[in-house]
KOLMIPA-692450 format. One line per field, with one value per atom (N, C-alpha, C): residue in one letter; residue number from 1; atom name; x, y, z. Coordinates in pm, whole numbers. Layout:
N
code = (a	...)
pos = (NUM	...)
site = (CA	...)
X = (X	...)
Y = (Y	...)
Z = (Z	...)
This chain:
73
code = (m	m	m	a	a	a	k	k	k	l	l	l	v	v	v	q	q	q	e	e	e	t	t	t	s	s	s	d	d	d	h	h	h	y	y	y	v	v	v	v	v	v	e	e	e	t	t	t	e	e	e	d	d	d	g	g	g	d	d	d	s	s	s	l	l	l	w	w	w	s	s	s	i	i	i	a	a	a	q	q	q	k	k	k	f	f	f	l	l	l	g	g	g	n	n	n	g	g	g	s	s	s	r	r	r	w	w	w	p	p	p	e	e	e	l	l	l	v	v	v	s	s	s	s	s	s	n	n	n	p	p	p	g	g	g	d	d	d	d	d	d	l	l	l	a	a	a	k	k	k	h	h	h	a	a	a	y	y	y	v	v	v	k	k	k	s	s	s	g	g	g	a	a	a	k	k	k	l	l	l	n	n	n	i	i	i	p	p	p	r	r	r	k	k	k	d	d	d	n	n	n	g	g	g	v	v	v	p	p	p	d	d	d	h	h	h	a	a	a)
pos = (1	1	1	2	2	2	3	3	3	4	4	4	5	5	5	6	6	6	7	7	7	8	8	8	9	9	9	10	10	10	11	11	11	12	12	12	13	13	13	14	14	14	15	15	15	16	16	16	17	17	17	18	18	18	19	19	19	20	20	20	21	21	21	22	22	22	23	23	23	24	24	24	25	25	25	26	26	26	27	27	27	28	28	28	29	29	29	30	30	30	31	31	31	32	32	32	33	33	33	34	34	34	35	35	35	36	36	36	37	37	37	38	38	38	39	39	39	40	40	40	41	41	41	42	42	42	43	43	43	44	44	44	45	45	45	46	46	46	47	47	47	48	48	48	49	49	49	50	50	50	51	51	51	52	52	52	53	53	53	54	54	54	55	55	55	56	56	56	57	57	57	58	58	58	59	59	59	60	60	60	61	61	61	62	62	62	63	63	63	64	64	64	65	65	65	66	66	66	67	67	67	68	68	68	69	69	69	70	70	70	71	71	71	72	72	72	73	73	73)
site = (N	CA	C	N	CA	C	N	CA	C	N	CA	C	N	CA	C	N	CA	C	N	CA	C	N	CA	C	N	CA	C	N	CA	C	N	CA	C	N	CA	C	N	CA	C	N	CA	C	N	CA	C	N	CA	C	N	CA	C	N	CA	C	N	CA	C	N	CA	C	N	CA	C	N	CA	C	N	CA	C	N	CA	C	N	CA	C	N	CA	C	N	CA	C	N	CA	C	N	CA	C	N	CA	C	N	CA	C	N	CA	C	N	CA	C	N	CA	C	N	CA	C	N	CA	C	N	CA	C	N	CA	C	N	CA	C	N	CA	C	N	CA	C	N	CA	C	N	CA	C	N	CA	C	N	CA	C	N	CA	C	N	CA	C	N	CA	C	N	CA	C	N	CA	C	N	CA	C	N	CA	C	N	CA	C	N	CA	C	N	CA	C	N	CA	C	N	CA	C	N	CA	C	N	CA	C	N	CA	C	N	CA	C	N	CA	C	N	CA	C	N	CA	C	N	CA	C	N	CA	C	N	CA	C	N	CA	C	N	CA	C	N	CA	C	N	CA	C	N	CA	C	N	CA	C)
X = (-2509	-2405	-2506	-2402	-2508	-2582	-2692	-2818	-2808	-2833	-2921	-2988	-3037	-3089	-3096	-3050	-3084	-2975	-2971	-2963	-2963	-2833	-2838	-2772	-2741	-2703	-2563	-2500	-2378	-2338	-2399	-2302	-2453	-2434	-2574	-2499	-2657	-2631	-2664	-2581	-2601	-2626	-2658	-2723	-2618	-2520	-2456	-2501	-2443	-2508	-2466	-2436	-2344	-2233	-2046	-2033	-1939	-1998	-1995	-1851	-1767	-1583	-1634	-1520	-1471	-1432	-1408	-1359	-1469	-1526	-1661	-1776	-1788	-1858	-1798	-1648	-1633	-1636	-1640	-1636	-1771	-1886	-2019	-2032	-1977	-2056	-1991	-1836	-1680	-1653	-1682	-1591	-1478	-1404	-1302	-1251	-1227	-1208	-1134	-985	-872	-922	-1086	-1107	-1165	-1156	-1224	-1177	-1059	-1031	-1132	-1179	-1278	-1377	-1440	-1541	-1498	-1341	-1313	-1317	-1312	-1278	-1415	-1515	-1646	-1741	-1648	-1787	-1683	-1579	-1530	-1638	-1556	-1575	-1650	-1642	-1700	-1610	-1504	-1332	-1331	-1393	-1396	-1282	-1153	-978	-971	-978	-988	-1044	-1103	-1232	-1226	-1182	-1170	-1314	-1405	-1587	-1659	-1751	-1797	-1964	-1976	-2063	-2246	-2274	-2393	-2493	-2585	-2695	-2663	-2498	-2457	-2492	-2521	-2535	-2382	-2392	-2279	-2237	-2202	-2181	-2120	-2152	-2108	-2058	-1936	-1934	-1967	-2035	-2109	-1975	-1974	-1874	-1876	-1765	-1806	-1901	-1935	-2037	-2149	-2221	-2374	-2418	-2319	-2418	-2420	-2558	-2524	-2381	-2339	-2296	-2330	-2412	-2481	-2579	-2553	-2717	-2638)
Y = (-546	-481	-359	-229	-92	-53	10	84	211	252	377	461	543	567	674	818	936	960	1125	1145	1320	1374	1531	1582	1707	1758	1771	1728	1706	1565	1466	1303	1255	1145	1025	986	893	877	704	580	482	369	283	181	71	6	-121	-236	-310	-454	-566	-627	-791	-841	-766	-815	-677	-596	-461	-427	-397	-283	-175	-117	-18	27	-53	-59	-121	-195	-233	-107	-61	41	158	173	300	248	119	81	92	53	76	267	289	415	560	509	606	603	440	392	316	357	276	224	122	77	126	176	253	399	416	572	540	443	423	511	552	706	820	870	938	917	817	748	773	776	781	927	1039	1147	1195	1151	1196	1151	1084	984	1033	1156	1162	1176	1072	1001	894	793	657	573	619	513	420	432	360	294	374	338	207	185	68	-52	-57	-218	-208	-320	-405	-399	-432	-445	-368	-265	-184	-252	-224	-265	-266	-344	-387	-270	-214	-92	43	36	171	280	404	499	559	564	689	726	793	948	953	936	915	1036	1143	1225	1192	1286	1245	1289	1218	1246	1393	1447	1593	1652	1541	1573	1546	1519	1519	1361	1297	1172	1052	1004	897	775	762	637	491	443	345	284	343	305	136)
Z = (-443	-500	-448	-353	-296	-427	-362	-435	-415	-545	-490	-425	-359	-251	-246	-338	-316	-439	-524	-593	-579	-557	-614	-707	-710	-805	-776	-687	-652	-605	-533	-517	-520	-521	-415	-334	-260	-138	-228	-177	-205	-52	-26	53	42	126	93	133	88	74	138	233	246	93	163	82	-51	-23	-68	-9	-130	-81	-123	-83	-137	-265	-325	-445	-558	-463	-565	-579	-492	-461	-593	-596	-660	-819	-876	-969	-1034	-947	-1004	-1044	-909	-930	-957	-988	-1030	-1166	-1199	-1272	-1315	-1156	-1174	-1032	-985	-843	-829	-813	-768	-707	-754	-717	-601	-503	-369	-274	-312	-188	-192	-310	-324	-221	-200	-93	46	73	196	243	130	163	163	83	96	143	257	415	588	578	686	794	902	1026	985	894	870	900	873	955	814	730	596	557	611	541	578	710	796	803	712	682	495	501	341	298	373	333	427	341	414	499	614	665	570	576	499	555	487	545	582	556	574	461	440	344	348	211	193	80	120	-36	-114	-247	-352	-398	-491	-589	-703	-769	-873	-1005	-1047	-1175	-1251	-1343	-1333	-1467	-1563	-1562	-1601	-1453	-1405	-1477	-1498	-1616	-1481	-1481	-1378	-1395	-1288	-1325	-1287	-1223	-1213	-1246	-1384	-1521	-1591)
């Protein structure tokens, strides 16, 4: 499962692992897998929407929730 590698005031950076999908990453870090389109829009140029699974070792920006409370606990 993707792991947190950096945290800023407005986003997280996670590193993906084998078997990670946009849905599973959104579920873990955004609290709902159906929020996966937010990952696509937060990572322009990565062509994420064309793939069911994310390449292992990829670093993705993840928007923080509005309340700023970490979602990855």
